[in-house]
C-alpha positions, -999 to 999 in steps of 0.1 A, spaced: -63 -109 31 -52 -107 -5 -84 -89 -15 -82 -63 13 -44 -56 13 -36 -60 -24 -66 -61 -48 -86 -32 -32 -57 -7 -32 -49 -16 -68 -86 -12 -78 -90 20 -59 -59 35 -77 -73 23 -110 -107 40 -103 -92 72 -88 -63 81 -111 -83 97 -139 -103 117 -113 -71 128 -96 -55 138 -129 -85 159 -138 -81 181 -107 -65 215 -110 -46 210 -78 -19 183 -74 -34 152 -57 -20 125 -35 -28 89 -26 -15 70 5 -13 32 4 -10 15 38 17 -11 37 36 -25 67 71 -32 79 59 -68 79 63 -66 41 100 -59 44 110 -91 63 96 -126 62 81 -138 95 70 -174 103 32 -176 102 27 -143 84 38 -152 49 6 -142 30 2 -110 51 38 -100 43 33 -107 6 2 -85 4 20 -57 22 50 -60 -1 26 -57 -30 11 -25 -14 46 -10 -10 55 -18 -46 22 -5 -58 27 29 -41 63 31 -53 56 21 -88 27 45 -92 49 73 -77 73 68 -106 46 65 -133 28 97 -122 57 117 -110 49 154 -110 12 147 -115 0 127 -85 20 120 -53 18 84 -40 31 73 -6 34 38 6 32 42 44 48 14 63 37 16 100 56 -5 126 44 -34 147 12 -32 167 7 -55 197 -19 -79 185 -26 -116 187 -15 -119 150 21 -111 160 21 -132 191 13 -105 217 -15 -109 241 
């Protein structure tokens, strides 16, 4: 979970930033976070932590590359799955 939700977005940003800066057009990157990263929930601690990381990654990179690359940390709402107790 940490690899997919935290490490991979950070690695992708690291790999892509130079390529995006080299473009003539302004570029953008969207990081998929989750509302689960905004509030702790029993049984989803690690998931929430990784999504909080994704949110902070998007927000932090947005400040660092302001005017050069647009970053968006997208936080979709709940989806009815077994992970959140819905069947």
